[in-house]
DRENPA-136479 format. One record per residue (C-alpha): residue in one letter; x, y, z. Coordinates in pm, whole numbers, plus 50000, padded with zeros to 5 digits. Example, Ala and Ser with C-alpha at 12.3 -4.5 7.8 and 13.67 -1.06 7.14 Angstrom:
BEGIN
A512304955050780/S513674989450714/
END
This chain:
BEGIN
X871384436360750/X874184458960639/X871924472960368/X869354481260635/X871954502060823/X872844520660502/X869154527560431/X868704539960790/X871664563060756/X870474578060426/X866944583260561/X868224600360882/X870564623360694/X867814631860447/X865484641260731/X868264662060891/X868284685260589/X864784696560687/X865644703661051/X865644741461114/X864564745461477/X865684732461816/X862324714661860/X862724696461527/X866284686161616/X865124672161949/X862404652161776/X864924638461520/X867284627761795/X864424610261971/X863464591061658/X866944577761588/X868684576961929/X865654571762147/X864314588362462/X863874577662822/X860534561962734/X861234545662396/X863974531562177/X865194548761864/X865514533961516/X869264529361560/X868724509961883/X866114487961711/X868574480361430/X871284471761680/X868974446361848/X869504423361547/X873084418361662/X872014391761911/X870494370161632/X873644369661416/X876354343861395/X879774350261538/X881134355861184/X878524382361096/X878714402861416/X882104420961363/X881164435161025/X877684445261142/X878994460861462/X881624480861273/X879064493661022/X876574502161298/X879214522861479/X880034541461157/X876364550161109/X876034561661470/X879094584361440/X877824598561111/X874444607261269/X876044622361580/X878294644261365/X875294655661159/X873324663461474/X876164683961624/X876664703461301/X872934710361267/X872664720561632/X875334747161587/X873644760561277/X870194760661437/X871374779161749/X873124805561538/X870044810261323/X867744812961627/X870064838061794/X870174859861484/X866384858461459/X866044868161826/X868414897561785/X866604908861472/X863224907161643/X864434925061954/X866244954661804/X867074981662054/X866005017061978/X868645037862152/X866545069162112/X863915055862355/X864155066062722/X865915040862947/X864245018863201/X863875039163523/X866005027063813/X864235025264144/X866005047764391/X866995035264733/X866095051965059/X868045062765360/X867795039765661/X865575054465935/X868525055266174/X870475075965919/X867515099165872/X867305103966249/X871065109666285/X871055136466016/X868135153666190/X870145153066516/X873285166266343/X871375196166209/X869935204866547/X873195202966735/X875035221266457/X872785251066525/X873955249866889/X877635250566786/X878485213366807/X880905197066565/X880955160066475/X883835138566603/X884325102066507/X885785074866725/X886375037566654/X883945009066720/X886714986966858/X888255001267175/X890754992167441/X889534982767784/X891455012867911/X889485037767706/X886145019867733/X886325015668111/X889455025368305/X889815061668192/X886085066168245/X886545060268617/X885975022468606/X889205004468706/X889384966368682/X886844948168905/X884804980068946/X881164968869002/X879844995368757/X881274974868473/X878354951168520/X876094978768382/X877384970068033/X877424933967907/X880584935567702/X881694918167382/X885374909167428/X887654901167131/X890254873867104/X892914900067178/X893174906567553/X892194941567655/X890304949167333/X886494951567328/X883624962767110/X882714995767265/X879724993667496/X879015030767465/X880365060667274/X881795075167595/X885415064767514/X885185092067255/X885065117167542/X888695109367630/X889765109667266/X888105142667188/X889365159667504/X892935148967433/X892835157067062/X890615187867039/X891335201567386/X895065202667304/X896275192967645/X893375207867842/X893805243367716/X890825247867486/X887045243967532/X885305217867320/X881735211567208/X881285179967005/X878875151766931/X880205116566868/X877855093566667/X878485056466628/X877345020666677/X877665004267020/X877484967667113/X876134950367423/X875564913767495/X871954918767601/X868584901867553/X866924915567241/X863384928567315/X860974954167172/X862894981667357/X866474968167369/X868954956867101/X872414941367117/X873684967566874/X872345002466823/X873385037466730/X874315062366999/X875045099266990/X877515110467251/X877835147067337/X880425165367546/X880945201767633/X884025213467825/X884595249867924/X884775273868215/X881835275668452/X879765249068273/X876875238068500/X874015213468513/X871765241568397/X873655242068064/X873025204868017/X869315209068083/X869135238967854/X870825221067565/X868645190367596/X865475210367632/X866345229867319/X867165197767136/X863845182167241/X861885212467121/X863425210366775/X863455172466746/X860085162466891/X858185194766837/X855955212867080/X854185181067185/X857415163967290/X857905162067668/X861125151467842/X862035146468205/X865255143668400/X865685116068662/X868515112368909/X870755082668826/X874325069768852/X877165066968602/X880765063468715/X881965089568461/X879505117168554/X878625133768885/X875855142368933/X874185119168682/X870705118968531/X868675098468286/X866485116168034/X863125102367925/X860675112667656/X856945108067700/X855785080067468/X852245074867586/X849965047567719/X847425044467443/X847875007167385/X849054976067557/X852204977767340/X852895012767474/X852565000067831/X854934971467764/X857454993767585/X857525019767864/X857174994568151/X853815009368236/X855075044868294/X854445060667957/X858055073567957/X860825059667736/X864475064267835/X866515079967555/X869745092067721/X872075091168016/X873855123368105/X875555143668377/X878465165568473/X881835150968365/X883515134668662/X886695152568779/X888675120068730/X887495118168368/X888385154668315/X891815148268450/X892265117268228/X891295139067933/X894015164268016/X891915190868192/X892355205368539/X888995199568714/X889675229668940/X889545252468633/X887395233768384/X884015217168401/X881685201168151/X878685179368083/X878245148367870/X875385127167745/X874995094467561/X871725094467368/X870235066167175/X869175071466814/X866595044566756/X864535051967064/X864045089066981/X863145077366629/X860545054066779/X858935083066960/X859185106066657/X857705081466402/X855435061066628/X857465028866602/X856705004366883/X859484978266833/X863194986266808/X863844953066633/X862304966666314/X865414987966255/X867644957466194/X865314931766032/X865804945465678/X862064943165616/X861364964565308/X857774970165423/X859244989565713/X862205005665544/X860315018565244/X858245041165468/X861265063765513/
END
């Protein structure tokens, strides 16, 4: 029986000298060590152990283990050599010609909200507006109180607010807190006129529908000067509409209420009633609200450092996605935030 183990060892090692590929090595291992479905030659030889006497077993077991270790060592050595040879062959076959042009990289695209914002920036820049940035996270004081909404004011219910774990700190519900910041910083204590737009994301705990999102871009605008009137607001927005929507774009002003402007208006753009989706989106009117606006309330002027007896101004808070919907014929605001490449690649 010991001679059979020696013969098995010599035969296995002889076969190993012919193994040059990973497939051949796998087949060799299956023949001698077995597979899930069949026993190998070494397993078959070891089955004779049960038929031996107690005196014969130690010597046979020792020799069988020596053969097994010899075969495992040979397999490991051959595996290393085979992998090295295959890698070298692969590198040789796949030589890189550095003189060939590189693989073109697919360029990304600007998000439609970014495209729309840049279009807005350009239009307002021609009218003398500069861009002013304000933070997304605001204090309750700036988001509400200094905008003429003290604690428990019923107008606060107009904005479903995200509160943070820190008392008195919220995610801004509108870009209007930037009015106070810009008046105090750029107005230098209520002594200089200002004309700025304030872009940014706003957050509201609202039901998401085809026309409303819980987060969206907004473009705030504020103009402070001497003898600013409602006619100036209407003129600026009419000029903006002409450049943004083109000659076919129609807007309208509706009387409304906001605690930080007086008088207040809402501004709509005509979307149309060509389909059932249009009627749903515009609540059957054909008009889509895009902005709230009005003359800056005297209390807000005063909180910004201006004397309302000498200074006046107007402000507006315009959405970005809704004007884009009208401009590009998009009938669902949720498309902007679904990261669907079929939608985004159109821009």
